[in-house]
C-alpha positions in Angstrom: 220.2 70.9 226.6 217.8 69.1 228.9 217.5 72.6 230.9 216.2 76.0 230.0 217.0 79.4 231.1 213.9 82.0 230.7 213.9 85.9 231.6 211.2 87.1 233.7 209.9 90.4 232.6 207.7 90.6 235.7 211.1 90.6 237.9 212.8 92.9 235.5 209.9 95.4 235.8 209.2 95.0 239.5 212.3 94.0 241.4 212.4 96.6 244.2 208.9 95.9 244.8 209.1 91.9 245.0 212.4 92.7 247.2 210.3 94.5 249.8 207.3 92.2 249.6 209.5 88.9 250.1 211.3 90.8 253.0 207.9 91.5 254.7 206.6 88.0 253.8 209.6 85.9 255.5 208.9 87.7 258.6 205.6 85.7 258.9 207.4 82.5 258.9 209.2 83.1 262.2 213.1 82.7 262.8 213.3 79.4 260.6 215.2 79.6 257.3 212.3 79.8 254.9 214.2 77.5 252.5 214.2 74.5 254.6 210.5 75.2 255.8 209.2 74.7 252.1 206.8 72.2 253.4 205.0 74.5 255.4 204.0 77.2 253.0 204.1 78.0 249.2 205.6 81.4 248.5 203.0 82.1 246.0 200.3 81.7 248.9 202.3 83.7 251.0 202.7 86.6 248.7 198.9 85.9 247.3 197.5 89.4 248.1 200.0 91.1 245.7 199.5 91.7 242.1 203.0 91.4 241.1 203.5 87.9 242.4 200.1 86.9 240.9 201.7 88.1 237.5 205.0 86.2 238.5 202.8 83.0 239.0 201.1 83.4 235.4 204.6 84.3 233.8 205.9 81.0 235.6 203.2 78.9 234.6 204.0 79.8 230.8 207.6 78.9 231.3 206.8 75.5 233.1 204.5 74.4 230.6 206.7 75.3 227.6 209.3 73.1 229.2 207.1 70.2 230.1 203.3 69.2 229.9 200.6 67.2 231.7 198.8 67.6 235.2 201.3 69.4 237.3 201.9 70.2 241.0 204.4 72.6 242.5 205.9 73.6 245.8 207.9 76.7 245.8 209.7 78.7 248.7 211.9 81.6 249.0 215.6 81.4 249.6 216.8 84.6 251.6 220.4 84.4 252.7 223.6 86.2 253.6 226.9 85.1 252.0 227.8 82.7 254.7 224.2 81.0 254.5 224.3 80.3 250.6 222.9 76.8 249.8 225.7 73.8 249.9 225.6 71.1 247.7 222.0 69.5 247.7 219.8 68.0 245.2 215.9 67.6 244.7 214.1 64.4 244.7 211.1 65.8 242.3 211.0 65.4 238.6 211.6 69.0 237.9 213.5 71.7 239.8 214.0 75.4 239.2 214.7 78.9 240.7 213.7 82.5 239.9 216.4 85.1 240.5 214.8 88.1 242.3 217.8 89.7 244.0 220.8 87.0 243.3 224.0 89.3 243.7 226.9 88.2 242.0 226.5 84.5 242.5 226.5 81.2 240.2 224.4 78.2 240.7 227.1 75.1 240.1 225.8 71.8 239.0 228.1 69.0 238.4 228.2 69.4 234.5 227.5 73.1 234.0 227.1 76.5 235.9 224.4 79.1 235.8 225.6 82.7 236.2 222.9 84.1 238.4 221.2 87.3 237.1 218.2 89.5 238.0 215.2 88.0 236.4 216.5 84.6 235.3 214.5 81.6 235.6 216.3 78.3 235.5 214.2 75.0 234.9 215.6 71.4 234.6 215.6 68.0 235.7 215.2 67.2 239.7 217.7 65.1 241.0 220.9 67.1 240.0 223.3 68.0 242.7 224.1 71.7 242.8 225.5 74.4 245.3 225.5 78.1 245.1 229.0 80.0 244.9 230.0 83.5 246.0 231.7 85.5 243.1 231.6 88.8 244.9 230.8 89.8 248.5 227.4 91.3 249.0 225.6 92.9 252.3 221.8 92.6 251.5 220.2 89.2 251.5 220.4 87.2 248.3 216.7 86.4 247.2 215.7 83.5 244.8 212.3 81.5 244.6 213.0 77.8 244.5 210.3 75.5 242.9 209.9 71.8 242.4 207.2 70.3 239.9 205.8 66.8 239.6 203.4 65.3 237.4 202.9 62.3 239.8 199.9 62.9 241.9 200.4 61.7 245.7 198.0 60.9 248.4 197.4 63.7 250.8 200.2 64.3 253.3 201.5 67.1 255.5 203.5 68.7 252.9 201.6 72.2 252.9 203.7 73.8 250.0 202.7 71.5 247.3 199.6 72.9 245.3 198.1 72.4 242.0 199.9 74.0 239.1 196.9 74.6 236.4 197.8 75.0 232.8 
């Protein structure tokens, strides 16, 4: 198995607070879908004044460095969608991709060779480049909230991607 599933104790203990913080945070991004403006912000920068997201950042760092090693950089964004906005088939060009389930409702992420039943607190980490999509299992009426992230160990020249930040050990 070249992907791993972790369980976030921070999300499990603070889900309601995190839903409220992210609901407020996405309002600062304007009307654009926060998923597709990932290069304009980093969700951990957007939520940085809060202790709960500081704790999630530290916890995620532990999961990522369990999965891989080296000098790393990360971009991360919030997926904040209603059922008709679920992510269609796509992939990520970065070496590592993952997501954190804050309020996933009854959905699953379908990769070509496997599926992940999304549950509160799940943290998926796997290779980038894999096509996947989110499928509805049961209708829901409040936003489906996850945090997506990409990880690279390949330094780049400075560019317009404001979402990419160093991810220290």
